[in-house]
C-alpha positions in Angstrom: 26.9 -4.2 5.5 25.9 -7.8 4.8 24.4 -8.0 1.3 21.6 -10.2 2.6 20.7 -7.7 5.3 20.4 -4.9 2.8 18.2 -6.8 0.4 14.7 -5.1 0.3 11.8 -6.8 2.1 8.2 -6.7 1.1 5.9 -4.0 2.4 3.7 -6.6 4.2 6.7 -8.1 6.1 8.0 -4.6 6.9 4.6 -3.6 8.3 4.6 -6.7 10.5 8.1 -6.0 11.8 7.2 -2.4 12.7 4.0 -3.7 14.4 6.0 -6.1 16.4 8.6 -3.5 17.3 5.8 -1.2 18.7 3.9 -4.0 20.5 7.0 -5.4 22.2 7.5 -2.2 24.1 4.7 -3.3 26.4 6.8 -6.2 27.7 4.0 -8.8 27.4 5.6 -12.2 27.7 2.9 -13.8 25.5 3.6 -11.3 22.7 7.4 -12.1 23.1 6.7 -15.8 22.5 4.6 -15.1 19.4 7.2 -12.7 18.1 9.9 -15.4 18.5 7.8 -17.8 16.4 7.2 -15.1 13.8 10.9 -14.1 13.7 11.9 -17.7 13.1 9.3 -18.6 10.5 11.1 -17.1 7.5 14.4 -15.5 6.6 12.7 -12.4 5.3 11.2 -11.8 8.8 14.6 -11.9 10.4 16.0 -9.7 7.7 13.3 -7.1 8.2 14.0 -7.1 11.9 17.7 -6.7 11.4 17.1 -3.7 9.1 14.8 -2.1 11.7 17.5 -2.6 14.3 20.1 -1.0 12.0 17.8 2.0 11.4 17.3 2.4 15.2 21.1 2.5 15.7 21.4 5.2 13.2 18.6 7.2 14.7 20.2 6.9 18.2 23.4 8.5 17.0 21.6 11.8 16.4 18.7 11.8 18.9 16.1 9.4 20.3 13.1 11.4 19.1 14.2 11.3 15.5 12.9 7.7 15.0 9.5 8.6 16.4 9.5 11.8 14.2 9.9 9.7 11.1 6.8 7.7 11.9 4.6 10.8 12.4 3.3 13.6 10.2 5.2 16.4 8.6 4.1 18.7 11.4 5.4 16.2 13.9 8.8 16.2 12.3 8.9 20.0 12.4 8.1 19.8 16.1 10.9 17.3 16.6 13.4 19.3 14.7 12.6 22.3 16.9 13.2 20.1 20.0 16.4 18.8 18.6 17.7 22.4 18.3 17.8 25.3 15.9 21.3 24.6 14.7 22.0 23.5 11.2 23.7 20.3 12.3 20.5 19.1 14.0 18.4 19.9 10.9 20.9 18.1 8.6 21.0 15.1 10.9 17.2 14.6 10.7 17.1 15.2 7.0 19.9 12.7 6.5 18.2 10.1 8.6 15.0 10.6 6.7 16.7 10.2 3.3 18.6 7.2 4.5 15.4 5.5 5.6 13.5 6.5 2.4 16.1 4.9 0.2 16.7 1.7 2.1 14.2 0.9 4.8 10.9 2.7 5.4 8.5 4.1 2.8 8.9 7.7 4.0 6.5 9.2 1.4 3.8 7.0 3.0 4.5 7.9 6.6 4.7 11.6 5.9 1.6 11.8 3.6 -1.2 14.2 4.4 -3.7 11.4 4.6 -3.0 7.7 4.9 -4.6 4.4 5.8 -3.1 1.4 7.6 -3.1 -2.2 6.3 -6.7 -3.3 6.2 -8.1 0.1 6.8 -10.3 2.0 4.4 -11.4 5.7 4.8 -13.3 8.4 3.0 -12.2 12.1 3.1 -14.1 15.1 1.9 -11.9 17.9 0.5 -12.5 21.6 0.6 -13.9 21.7 -3.0 -16.4 19.0 -2.2 -14.4 16.2 -3.8 -14.8 12.8 -2.1 -11.7 10.5 -2.0 -11.9 6.9 -0.7 -8.5 5.5 0.4 -8.1 1.8 0.1 -5.9 -0.3 2.3 -2.3 1.0 3.0 -2.8 4.0 0.8 -1.4 7.6 1.1 -2.1 10.9 -0.6 -0.8 14.5 -0.4 -3.4 17.3 -1.0 -1.8 20.2 -2.8 -4.5 22.8 -3.7 -3.5 26.3 -4.9 -4.9 29.1 -7.0 -4.2 27.3 -10.3 -5.0 23.7 -9.7 -6.4 21.0 -7.4 -3.6 18.4 -7.1 -3.7 15.0 -5.4 -0.4 13.1 -5.2 -0.9 9.4 -4.7 2.2 8.1 -2.9 1.0 4.6 -2.4 -2.0 2.3 -2.6 -5.3 3.0 -4.3 -8.0 5.7 -4.3 -11.4 6.3 -5.7 -12.1 9.9 -6.7 -15.5 11.6 -7.1 -14.7 15.1 -8.1 -16.5 18.1 -6.7 -18.4 20.5 -9.0 -18.4 24.2 -9.3 -14.6 24.7 -9.2 -12.9 26.0 -12.4 -9.5 24.8 -11.4 -8.3 21.6 -13.1 -8.4 18.5 -10.8 -5.3 16.3 -11.2 -4.1 13.1 -9.6 -0.3 12.6 -9.9 1.9 9.5 -9.4 5.6 8.8 -10.3 4.5 7.5 -13.7 2.3 10.4 -14.8 -0.8 12.6 -14.2 -4.5 12.1 -14.7 -6.8 15.1 -15.3 -10.4 14.6 -14.4 -13.1 15.7 -16.8 -16.0 15.8 -14.4 -15.8 12.2 -13.3 -15.5 9.3 -11.0 -12.4 7.1 -11.3 -9.9 4.8 -9.7 -6.1 5.3 -9.5 -4.0 2.4 -8.2 -0.2 2.1 -7.7 1.0 -1.3 -9.0 4.5 -2.8 -9.4 4.4 -2.2 -13.1 3.1 1.4 -12.9 -0.2 3.3 -12.2 -3.6 1.8 -13.2 -6.3 4.3 -14.2 -9.9 3.0 -14.3 -12.7 5.3 -15.4 -16.1 4.6 -13.8 -18.0 7.7 -15.0 -17.4 10.4 -17.6 -13.7 10.7 -18.8 -10.1 11.2 -17.6 -7.1 12.6 -19.6 -4.0 10.4 -18.9 -0.6 12.0 -19.4 2.4 9.8 -18.9 5.6 11.4 -17.6 7.6 10.1 -20.6 5.3 11.6 -23.2 4.0 15.1 -24.0 0.7 13.7 -25.3 -2.5 13.0 -23.4 -4.9 10.1 -24.0 -8.6 10.5 -23.0 -10.1 7.4 -21.4 -13.9 7.1 -21.4 -16.3 5.4 -19.0 -15.7 1.7 -18.7 -12.0 1.8 -19.8 -8.7 1.3 -18.0 -5.1 1.7 -18.8 -1.7 1.0 -17.1 0.6 4.0 -17.1 4.2 2.9 -17.1 7.6 4.5 -17.2 7.7 4.1 -20.9 4.2 5.4 -21.6 0.6 4.1 -21.8 -0.2 0.5 -22.2 -3.2 -0.7 -24.2 -6.6 0.6 -23.3 -8.8 -2.3 -22.2 -12.3 -2.8 -20.7 -12.8 -2.1 -17.0 -12.6 -5.2 -14.9 -15.7 -6.4 -13.2 -16.2 -5.1 -9.7 -13.2 -2.7 -9.9 -14.7 -0.5 -7.2 -16.2 -3.3 -5.1 -13.5 -2.6 -2.4 -15.4 0.6 -1.5 -18.2 -1.7 -0.4 -15.9 -4.1 1.5 -15.8 -6.8 -1.2 -13.3 -8.2 -3.6 -15.0 -9.4 -6.9 -13.1 -11.6 -9.4 -14.0 -13.4 -12.6 -11.9 -16.4 -13.7 -8.9 -15.0 -11.8 -5.7 -17.0 -11.0 -5.6 -18.1 -7.4 -2.2 -16.5 -7.0 -3.5 -13.1 -8.1 -6.6 -13.4 -5.9 -4.5 -14.3 -2.8 -2.0 -11.5 -3.5 -5.0 -9.1 -3.6 -6.4 -10.4 -0.3 -2.9 -10.1 1.2 -3.0 -6.4 0.8 -5.7 -6.3 3.5 -3.8 -8.2 6.2 -0.5 -8.0 7.9 2.2 -10.6 7.6 2.9 -13.0 4.7 0.1 -14.6 2.7 1.4 -17.0 0.0 0.3 -19.6 -2.5 2.0 -23.0 -3.2 3.2 -23.2 -6.8 1.2 -26.3 -7.6 -2.1 -24.4 -7.0 -1.1 -20.9 -8.1 -2.7 -21.3 -11.6 -6.1 -22.6 -10.4 -9.0 -20.3 -11.6 -11.8 -18.9 -9.5 -14.8 -16.7 -9.7 -16.6 -15.1 -6.8 -16.9 -12.4 -4.2 -14.8 -12.2 -1.0 -15.2 -10.1 2.1 -12.2 -7.8 2.8 -13.1 -6.9 6.4 -12.4 -10.5 7.4 -9.6 -12.0 5.3 -9.7 -15.3 7.2 -13.3 -15.7 6.1 -12.3 -14.8 2.6 -9.6 -17.5 2.6 -11.9 -20.1 4.0 -14.4 -19.4 1.2 -11.9 -21.0 -1.2 -12.2 -24.4 0.5 -15.6 -25.5 -0.9 -14.6 -24.6 -4.5 -10.9 -25.5 -4.9 -8.8 -28.4 -3.9 -6.8 -26.4 -1.4 -6.2 -26.0 2.3 -5.1 -23.1 4.5 -1.9 -23.7 6.4 -1.4 -21.2 9.2 2.1 -21.6 10.7 1.8 -18.4 12.8 -0.7 -15.5 12.7 1.8 -13.7 10.5 2.6 -16.6 8.1 -0.2 -18.2 6.1 -0.1 -20.3 2.9 -2.8 -21.6 0.5 -1.6 -25.1 -0.4 -2.8 -28.1 -2.2 -5.3 -30.2 -0.3 -3.8 -33.4 1.1 -5.8 -36.6 1.1 -6.7 -37.9 4.6 -5.9 -41.6 4.8 -8.6 -43.7 6.5 
């Protein structure tokens, strides 16, 4: 395989490629033209599209329904496996394809999660014990309750947890970096590139990194990053940490690049920042339901302009002077 083709692509671009793949099935000529522009706008777009094509070819070797099964729930995959046949070869083929995709192309844990949200979607779910979980944009959780514990596995994204009362079983949120045991509380858990961020809004949470046998109790108003090598420093909770549950993004003296990256989590396609304005600072509140409105809110405050090359490729760049 060409090394360039196998290089990973960002989740946002992969989301866009999948959306295009599904929409092009309708044969709409206008969508075909828009897709052509999106495909040509950046090398990463073309690479994501090639990778999806390679994945489709591998799925077609075993069975057409296998690709669709990967994009559905666990129960959906079970139904597809039964349709593919009861023989061991069919089961192995589906499992092999899923593992291949998990490692190289699609975030399988996200697609197969018990509960998930799409990019830009937010949703609240009430569990059997009365716990309320708010899922932020592009988030996924597995719910694994048994007689001994109430376990939530955060596969991707961010959640706000308000634990139910009257249940003696411990309530635990788990990620790849560690586990967080609720102590009658309201808290945020967010998967980040560097690890898992725990933010305690009420009461307390016991954080237990995978790399250590020790627990650290965080109190109300504290947050910590749980990494592969343990806990980072405990710091004060950032302003407006849970504002996303009310449809807003609140920042205080934030770097423009960090703000735009956060806004980008709520929209499909590429949203970037030109290097010359990346370190500008900004304070304010921005709507998450309309990311175009959020971006336009930057214009009265900062010397920037919004360059939209296609609906899928937008850049916040330095404002250019208009000559008379």
